[in-house]
N, C-alpha and C positions, 0 to 999 in steps of 0.2 A: 157629627162635623168638628174637624180637627179647628181649634185655634193656630192664629197666625205665628209664628215663630219671629221672635223680634230682634234676637243674635244670637252668634254662635260665638263662646268662649273656648279659643285655644288653648289652651295650658301647656305651654306661656309663649310661643311664639315670639306674638306683635306686641304683647300688651306696653312695653315700653321703649317700642321702635323711636318712637318719634323725640324718648327724653336724650336728653345729653348725660352723660356717665361721670362721675366723678372719679377720678383715677387715683391709686395707691399702689407701690409699687411694693411686692412680696417683699417681707425683709426680716429679721425674726426681735423682732418687739412688736407691741399691740398696736393695732392702728384705730385709732379714733374716728368715729363719721356719726352720722346722723341719719336714723328713718323718721317716716310719720308714723304717729298711729293709728291715723284713719284707714291708711291705704295699703295694699303689699307693695315691697322693696324688693329690689332687684339687686341679687349680689352677682357678679359673674368675674372669671378666669381670662385674660388676652392671654392667649397661645396656651391654652388648659380649659381643663372641663370640672367641675365640683362632682367630686364622689359624695360627699357627708357633710351635714352640718352638725356638731354637738354641740349640745348647751343647755341650760334646765329646761327641759319640757315646760313645766307650768305659764315658762316666760314668753313663750313665743308658739307662733304657726309654720311651719316651715313644708312647701312644696319647691321639690325639683324635678328641671323638667331633662329625662336621658337623654333627648334630639339634640337639644343645646348645651347641656352642661351646665345651665342655668339654675341657680333657687330662686324660691320667692319667698321672702318672709313679713309676717304684721305680730307685734304684738298681743297676747292676749289681754280680755279686760281684768284678769286676775295681777296681770304685771304692771297695768294702767304707761303709768312714764318713767318706771324706773329704766335706769341704765340696763342692753342687755347685752352679756359677757358671751359670745361662741366663739368658735373653733374650726374653720373650713379646712377639710381637707382635699385635696385635687385629686384625678384620677391617674398622674405622675407620681402622688405621693409624695408634694408636699402641704406642710401646713400653715395655716394661719390663723394669729388671733385676733379676736376684733373685739372693740367696745365701742357701743351702738347705743347714743344719744338718741332719746325716744322726742321725741316733738311732733306738735301741730303741725298742718301743710300737705304739701301735695307727696305723692308718692318719690322717693328717691332709686337712683341709681347707684350702684357704687360696682366698681369694676377694678378688680387686683389685676396689676402687671405681673406675667410671670414671664422667664426665658426657656419655659421647660417646655415643649412641644406634648399636646394632650394625645390619651389613647384615642383611639377610633372606637365608638359604641357599638353596641349589636346592633341590628336593624331593629326598630321598633315595631313593624310587624311585615310581615310578608308581603312583599312586591313593592318596597321603598326602602333602598338599602342605606347606609350610611352616608353614603356621599350623595344622596340624592338632596335636593336641594330646597329652601324652605317652602317658593310656591308651589310645587309640587305635595310636600307635606300637608300644607290646611289645603290645598285642593282635596287629597285623600281623602282627608278628615271630612271634610265636608260632606262629600259624596256619602259618605258613609250615616255622617250624620241626617241626612236629608234621607233617606234608607229608610232609618230608625224610625224617627219622626211622623212620615209617610205610614209604617205598621197600623191594619186597622184596630182600634183599642178594642175593638173583639176578640182579637186573635191570641191563644193561652199562648203564654209564655213558658220559658223551662222554671223549674223547681229551680232554688239556688238553697245552698245552707251560708252561713257566715252575713250575709247580705243583711246590713245595719241601717235600722232611719239615719238619718243628717238631722242636725239641729243648728239653729244662729238665733240668737237670744229668743224670745217666743216664736220663734216660727220654727216650724217642723216639717220636715220632706220623708212622708212614712210611703217607703218600697212597694211598689206595686207586682210589676213584672221584670223581668231580662230575659235576653236573647244573645244569641253567640252568632258574631255577621260581621266578615270578611275580616276573620282576627282580632276583631274587637268583642269584649263585652260589652252589651248595652244593658242599662238599667235604668226603668221610667220611673219617676216617684212623684206623688202626692203632695203639694204643699200647700200648708194650713197655716191660722193662727188663731188664737182663740183671745184675741186683744181687739179693743173696738179700735176702729181706723183705719185709716188707708194706709199701709208700709210699703215701702219702697224696695226691691228685690234686684240684687245682681247674683250672678252664678256663682262668684267668686265667695257670698257668705256660704254655698255650700260644697266647694272643695275641698277633697281626700288626697293624700299621697297614691300615688297612683292613675288618679284620673287623666285621660286624654284631653278632652273637650266633654264642656256641658254646655245646654241651653235650655232656657226657660220660655213658656208659653207666654207667659205676662211680664212684665218688670213693678206692677203693683198688684197689692192684695189687702182686701178687706175682710172679716169675721167670718160673712158666707159666702165668702167665695176661696174658690180654689187657683193653683195653677201648675202646671205637669214640669218638672225639672226631667233633662235627659241626660246622662249621663254615658260618656264615653270609656272606658277602662284597657286597657294591654290583657289580652285574655292568657 
């Protein structure tokens, strides 16, 4: 019997839809801003889209949404509260240097204002073009995720190479099976812990570059329990 799925995390169309972005005009000098240590922080470019973020890999985790052109970053445990220097390059070729002070608190949203129009991205998957609106995008991904979750657990998945387990602190997501479905690579993981106690789960703990959506069967986990992590990736 399948466990109910509590929520779907679509990376990263709606995470910060209700937050007010702090705006900075792009210019030939370092922009100083603050980001949260505990949460994902959004960086976007008004009138353009982010192509890449460069910095010291060990200092932060970064995820980029190819659909919206936004990026989401979070400091690593190794970096702690040390300020982070990075460079953002847009699809139109502009570069902006940032110095980010790491503080406690809620996630921050940084919007860089550019007067250069963005290059239109390729379609994320067949059937939804680059001009599709956000609601269409979310609905399509939700439909694929529901189909994936409702697959019989006894159904044999495809054999994949290069798929690795995912880790967050003492939590381990062990790869179990994978499928190709409607233009996506669908991956199923078993989440466990060897520590005593009950721990809160969040899909963002296990997100990786290239993920489109994640969903967890449970939002809490104990030593003798397991949760299922469902991941959609662009195929």
